[in-house]
C-alpha positions as CSV (number, residue, x, y, z in Angstrom):
1,M,12.7,23.3,35.6
2,T,9.2,22.5,34.2
3,S,6.2,23.8,36.0
4,P,3.9,21.3,37.6
5,I,0.7,20.3,35.8
6,N,-2.4,22.0,37.2
7,F,-5.0,19.4,38.4
8,S,-7.2,21.8,40.3
9,A,-10.9,21.2,40.6
10,E,-11.6,24.2,38.5
11,S,-9.4,23.1,35.6
12,L,-10.8,19.6,35.7
13,A,-14.4,20.9,35.7
14,Q,-13.6,23.1,32.7
15,E,-12.1,20.2,30.8
16,A,-15.1,18.0,31.5
17,M,-17.4,20.8,30.3
18,Q,-15.4,21.2,27.1
19,A,-15.6,17.4,26.5
20,Q,-19.3,17.5,27.1
21,N,-19.8,20.3,24.6
22,K,-17.8,18.3,22.0
23,L,-19.9,15.2,22.5
24,R,-23.1,17.2,22.2
25,A,-21.8,18.8,19.0
26,G,-20.7,15.4,17.8
27,L,-24.3,14.2,17.8
28,D,-25.2,17.0,15.4
29,S,-22.2,16.2,13.2
30,L,-22.9,12.5,13.0
31,H,-26.5,13.2,11.9
32,Q,-25.1,15.4,9.1
33,V,-22.5,12.8,7.9
34,G,-23.9,10.6,5.2
35,N,-22.4,7.5,3.6
36,I,-18.6,7.9,3.6
37,D,-17.4,7.4,0.0
38,Y,-13.9,7.2,-1.3
39,G,-12.1,7.6,-4.6
40,A,-11.6,11.1,-5.9
41,T,-10.9,10.3,-9.5
42,E,-13.0,9.0,-12.3
43,R,-11.9,5.6,-13.5
44,E,-13.0,3.0,-16.0
45,E,-12.6,-0.7,-16.3
46,V,-10.3,-1.7,-19.2
47,W,-9.4,-5.4,-18.5
48,R,-10.6,-8.2,-16.2
49,D,-9.6,-11.7,-15.2
50,G,-12.2,-13.1,-12.8
51,K,-12.3,-10.9,-9.7
52,V,-9.2,-9.0,-10.7
53,V,-9.9,-5.7,-12.6
54,L,-7.6,-3.2,-14.3
55,Y,-8.8,0.4,-14.1
56,R,-7.6,3.5,-16.0
57,F,-7.9,6.8,-14.2
58,R,-9.3,9.8,-16.0
59,G,-7.9,13.2,-15.0
60,D,-9.1,16.7,-15.9
61,K,-6.7,16.8,-18.9
62,A,-5.3,14.2,-21.3
63,P,-2.0,12.6,-20.2
64,T,1.2,13.8,-21.8
65,A,3.3,10.7,-20.8
66,K,3.7,8.3,-23.6
67,V,4.3,5.2,-21.4
68,P,1.5,4.1,-19.0
69,L,2.1,3.7,-15.3
70,L,0.6,0.6,-13.7
71,I,0.1,0.6,-9.9
72,A,0.1,-2.7,-8.1
73,Y,-1.1,-2.4,-4.5
74,A,-0.9,-5.0,-1.6
75,L,-3.5,-7.8,-1.2
76,V,-4.2,-7.1,2.4
77,N,-6.0,-3.7,1.9
78,R,-8.0,-2.1,-0.8
79,P,-6.0,0.0,-3.3
80,Y,-8.1,3.1,-3.0
81,M,-5.7,4.4,-0.4
82,V,-3.8,6.0,-3.3
83,D,-6.9,7.9,-4.3
84,L,-8.7,8.3,-1.0
85,Q,-10.2,11.8,-1.4
86,A,-9.6,14.9,-3.5
87,D,-6.9,16.4,-1.2
88,K,-5.3,13.0,-0.4
89,S,-4.7,11.4,-3.7
90,I,-1.3,10.3,-5.0
91,V,-3.2,9.3,-8.2
92,R,-4.6,12.8,-8.7
93,G,-1.1,14.3,-8.2
94,L,0.3,12.0,-10.9
95,L,-2.5,12.8,-13.3
96,E,-2.1,16.5,-12.8
97,R,1.6,16.1,-13.9
98,G,0.6,14.3,-17.1
99,E,1.1,10.7,-16.1
100,D,-1.2,8.0,-17.6
101,V,-2.2,6.0,-14.6
102,Y,-3.7,2.5,-14.2
103,I,-4.3,0.5,-11.1
104,L,-4.9,-3.2,-10.5
105,D,-7.7,-4.1,-8.1
106,W,-7.3,-7.7,-6.7
107,G,-10.9,-7.9,-5.6
108,Y,-12.2,-10.0,-2.7
109,P,-11.2,-13.6,-2.7
110,D,-13.7,-16.2,-1.7
111,R,-13.6,-20.0,-1.1
112,S,-13.3,-20.6,-4.9
113,D,-9.9,-18.8,-4.7
114,R,-8.6,-20.9,-1.9
115,Y,-5.9,-22.5,-4.1
116,L,-4.7,-19.5,-6.0
117,E,-0.9,-19.4,-5.8
118,L,1.7,-16.6,-6.0
119,E,2.1,-17.5,-9.7
120,D,-1.5,-16.6,-10.3
121,Y,-1.1,-13.2,-8.7
122,I,2.3,-12.3,-10.2
123,Q,2.3,-14.0,-13.6
124,R,-1.4,-14.4,-14.4
125,F,-3.0,-11.3,-12.9
126,L,-0.2,-8.7,-12.8
127,G,1.4,-10.2,-15.9
128,G,-2.0,-10.2,-17.7
129,A,-2.5,-6.5,-16.9
130,V,1.0,-5.6,-18.1
131,D,0.5,-7.6,-21.4
132,H,-2.9,-5.8,-21.9
133,L,-1.2,-2.4,-21.7
134,R,1.7,-3.5,-23.9
135,R,-0.8,-4.5,-26.6
136,E,-3.0,-1.4,-26.2
137,Y,0.0,1.0,-26.4
138,R,1.9,-1.2,-28.9
139,M,5.1,-1.1,-26.9
140,D,7.4,-3.7,-25.5
141,A,7.5,-2.4,-21.9
142,I,5.6,-0.2,-19.5
143,N,6.3,1.6,-16.2
144,L,5.4,-0.3,-13.0
145,L,4.8,1.1,-9.5
146,G,4.5,-1.5,-6.8
147,I,3.4,-0.6,-3.3
148,C,4.1,-2.6,-0.1
149,Q,3.3,-6.3,-0.9
150,G,2.5,-5.1,-4.4
151,G,6.1,-3.9,-4.6
152,A,7.4,-7.4,-3.7
153,F,5.1,-8.8,-6.4
154,S,6.5,-6.2,-8.9
155,L,10.1,-7.1,-8.0
156,C,9.3,-10.7,-8.7
157,Y,7.6,-9.9,-12.0
158,S,10.3,-7.6,-13.1
159,A,13.0,-10.2,-12.3
160,L,11.1,-12.9,-14.2
161,N,10.1,-10.6,-17.1
162,P,12.7,-7.9,-17.4
163,S,11.9,-7.0,-21.0
164,K,8.3,-6.0,-20.2
165,V,9.1,-3.4,-17.5
166,R,10.7,-0.1,-18.7
167,N,11.0,1.6,-15.3
168,L,10.3,0.1,-11.9
169,I,9.2,2.1,-8.8
170,T,8.8,0.5,-5.4
171,M,7.1,2.2,-2.5
172,V,7.3,1.1,1.1
173,T,8.3,-2.3,-0.2
174,P,9.8,-5.0,2.1
175,V,12.9,-6.6,0.6
176,D,15.0,-7.8,3.6
177,F,12.3,-9.4,5.8
178,H,14.8,-10.3,8.7
179,T,15.9,-6.8,9.9
180,D,16.0,-6.5,13.6
181,D,13.4,-3.8,13.8
182,N,10.7,-5.7,11.8
183,M,8.3,-6.7,14.5
184,L,5.8,-8.2,12.0
185,S,8.5,-10.5,10.6
186,N,9.6,-11.5,14.1
187,W,6.0,-12.6,14.9
188,T,5.6,-14.4,11.6
189,R,8.8,-16.4,11.6
190,G,7.6,-18.7,14.4
191,L,4.2,-19.3,12.9
192,D,3.2,-22.9,11.8
193,I,1.9,-21.6,8.5
194,D,0.9,-25.1,7.2
195,Q,-1.4,-25.8,10.2
196,F,-2.6,-22.2,10.1
197,V,-3.7,-22.4,6.4
198,D,-4.8,-26.0,6.5
199,T,-7.2,-25.1,9.4
200,L,-8.5,-21.8,8.1
201,G,-8.4,-22.2,4.4
202,N,-8.6,-18.6,3.3
203,V,-7.2,-16.2,6.0
204,P,-9.9,-14.0,7.4
205,A,-9.5,-10.3,7.0
206,D,-10.3,-9.8,10.7
207,V,-7.3,-11.9,11.7
208,M,-5.0,-9.8,9.5
209,N,-6.4,-6.5,10.8
210,W,-5.9,-7.6,14.4
211,C,-2.3,-8.4,13.7
212,Y,-1.6,-5.0,12.1
213,L,-3.4,-3.1,14.8
214,T,-1.6,-4.8,17.7
215,L,1.7,-3.6,16.3
216,K,0.8,-0.2,17.7
217,P,-1.9,-1.1,20.3
218,W,-1.9,2.2,22.2
219,R,-1.9,4.4,19.1
220,L,-4.5,2.3,17.1
221,F,-6.8,1.0,19.9
222,V,-6.9,3.9,22.3
223,Q,-5.2,7.1,21.4
224,K,-6.9,7.8,18.0
225,Y,-10.4,7.2,19.5
226,V,-9.7,9.5,22.5
227,G,-8.5,12.1,20.0
228,L,-11.7,11.7,18.0
229,I,-13.5,13.7,20.7
230,D,-11.5,16.8,19.6
231,I,-12.9,16.7,16.1
232,L,-16.5,15.7,16.8
233,D,-17.7,19.2,16.1
234,D,-15.9,19.4,12.8
235,K,-18.0,17.6,10.1
236,R,-15.2,17.6,7.5
237,A,-12.6,16.3,9.9
238,L,-15.0,13.7,11.1
239,E,-15.7,12.5,7.6
240,D,-11.9,12.2,7.0
241,F,-11.6,10.1,10.1
242,L,-14.4,7.8,9.1
243,R,-13.1,7.5,5.6
244,M,-9.8,6.3,7.0
245,E,-11.5,3.9,9.3
246,K,-13.6,2.5,6.5
247,W,-10.4,1.8,4.5
248,I,-8.7,0.1,7.5
249,F,-11.5,-2.3,8.1
250,D,-12.4,-2.9,4.4
251,S,-9.9,-5.7,4.0
252,P,-10.2,-8.7,1.8
253,D,-9.7,-12.3,3.0
254,Q,-6.4,-13.8,1.8
255,A,-6.3,-16.7,-0.6
256,G,-4.9,-19.5,1.5
257,E,-2.3,-21.1,-0.7
258,A,-0.8,-17.8,-1.9
259,F,-0.7,-16.6,1.7
260,R,1.1,-19.9,2.7
261,Q,3.7,-19.4,0.0
262,F,4.2,-15.7,0.7
263,I,4.8,-16.3,4.5
264,K,7.2,-19.2,3.8
265,Q,9.2,-17.8,1.0
266,F,9.4,-14.1,2.0
267,Y,8.8,-13.7,5.8
268,Q,10.3,-17.0,7.0
269,G,12.8,-17.7,4.2
270,N,13.8,-14.1,3.4
271,G,13.9,-15.2,-0.2
272,F,15.0,-11.9,-1.8
273,V,18.2,-12.0,0.3
274,N,18.8,-15.7,0.7
275,G,17.3,-17.1,-2.4
276,G,14.5,-19.6,-2.5
277,I,11.6,-17.7,-4.0
278,D,9.9,-19.9,-6.5
279,I,7.1,-18.6,-8.8
280,G,5.6,-21.3,-10.9
281,G,8.8,-23.3,-11.0
282,R,11.1,-20.3,-11.8
283,A,13.6,-18.9,-9.3
284,V,13.4,-15.2,-8.6
285,D,16.8,-13.4,-8.7
286,L,16.7,-9.6,-8.3
287,A,20.1,-9.4,-10.2
288,Y,18.0,-9.8,-13.4
289,I,16.4,-6.4,-12.7
290,G,18.3,-4.3,-15.1
291,M,15.8,-1.5,-15.7
292,P,16.0,1.8,-13.8
293,V,14.7,1.5,-10.2
294,L,13.3,4.2,-7.9
295,N,12.9,2.9,-4.3
296,I,10.7,5.1,-2.0
297,F,10.6,4.3,1.7
298,A,9.1,6.0,4.8
299,E,11.5,6.9,7.6
300,Q,8.9,6.2,10.4
301,D,7.4,3.1,8.8
302,H,6.4,0.5,11.5
303,L,5.4,-2.1,8.9
304,V,8.3,-1.8,6.5
305,P,11.3,-0.4,8.3
306,P,13.6,1.7,6.1
307,A,16.4,-0.9,6.4
308,A,14.0,-3.6,5.1
309,S,13.4,-1.5,2.0
310,R,16.9,-0.1,1.4
311,A,18.3,-3.6,1.2
312,L,17.2,-3.5,-2.4
313,A,20.2,-1.4,-3.5
314,K,22.6,-4.3,-3.1
315,L,20.4,-6.9,-4.8
316,V,19.2,-5.4,-8.1
317,G,21.4,-5.7,-11.2
318,T,20.6,-2.2,-12.5
319,Q,23.2,0.6,-12.7
320,D,20.4,3.1,-12.5
321,Y,19.2,2.9,-8.9
322,S,17.7,5.8,-6.9
323,E,16.2,6.2,-3.4
324,L,13.7,8.6,-2.0
325,S,13.4,8.9,1.8
326,F,10.1,10.3,2.9
327,R,9.7,11.8,6.3
328,G,6.6,10.1,7.5
329,G,5.0,6.7,8.1
330,H,3.5,3.8,6.2
331,I,0.1,5.5,5.8
332,G,1.3,9.1,5.8
333,I,3.2,8.5,2.5
334,Y,-0.2,8.3,0.8
335,V,-2.4,10.8,2.7
336,S,-0.3,13.5,4.4
337,G,0.0,17.0,3.0
338,R,3.7,16.5,2.6
339,A,3.1,13.4,0.5
340,Q,0.8,15.2,-1.9
341,R,3.5,17.8,-2.5
342,E,6.5,15.5,-2.7
343,V,5.7,12.0,-3.8
344,P,3.9,12.5,-7.2
345,Q,6.4,15.2,-8.2
346,A,9.3,13.0,-7.4
347,I,7.9,10.1,-9.4
348,H,7.0,12.3,-12.3
349,D,10.5,13.9,-12.4
350,W,12.2,10.6,-12.2
351,L,10.2,9.1,-15.0
352,A,10.6,12.2,-17.2
353,Q,14.3,12.0,-16.9
354,R,14.2,8.4,-18.3
355,S,11.7,9.1,-21.0
356,R,14.1,11.1,-23.2
């Protein structure tokens, strides 16, 4: 039998005093915290198409991998989540193991981008970056790592251009958008997307953030800010918290037409499973993905449930399909200590086995 919780006047007064001391110390900590920066790794621009930029990361040593690895992140958040800070950087882990890492930065769409379509993002921007690397390295195909929505884009690109992708890695990537535990999909399926986009044009970042935060309202609106009191006297922990907050709310607007197409064809039509994904007049069929595939998913992912990602196994045409189950959530797979130990090593080992 569990003992009753002690709510005596003495214990409550002691707890109130501790909280007061934390708040007082927090004022000193906040004065010491400067501008919160992000990005632990040096990088250089190597290619550009309008607002979309391809960067190459520079590690402490020259890469040993012969084939470059291109990372394609989602549109809804900034890609520096994979290189947030020195001790929370999937990119740094890959560089330390000899990979030659590039990342595509989609930029911040404005009203001039209102009519960009999925074809622009997948064939023009992602395809343009792939072709640039193919030319620079004088090879027919490169390695591609797609994350979240960027993974969906990478699947489309690989199905439409299979000869240009040597090895494909997807991370927390939605494939079956109609699994029962996909709350975001259940919300989206009833949306009148035509009226939504016709009214708003580009979709404001604040609208997108509100939707994601309300998936876990207690955790993301209340609990984490109450917990902030516990770290107010720890300058480094406070900086880590603020850096994550900066990433969460540093979200680009969404180009209206591409957003309309993505919601209709993926969330509402479940196009990977049912068919019906059309990119520039070409149908996407994952059976054309014949290159090796590594699919990484997070067991506690509330945005992309494991079942939504694992559906990929039955849809791709490759005979070389592997899965990696990560014990964590959608964000923990980038920034947790376990992620730093497990994810870069797993990617490196999988690629190394296929480079012989």
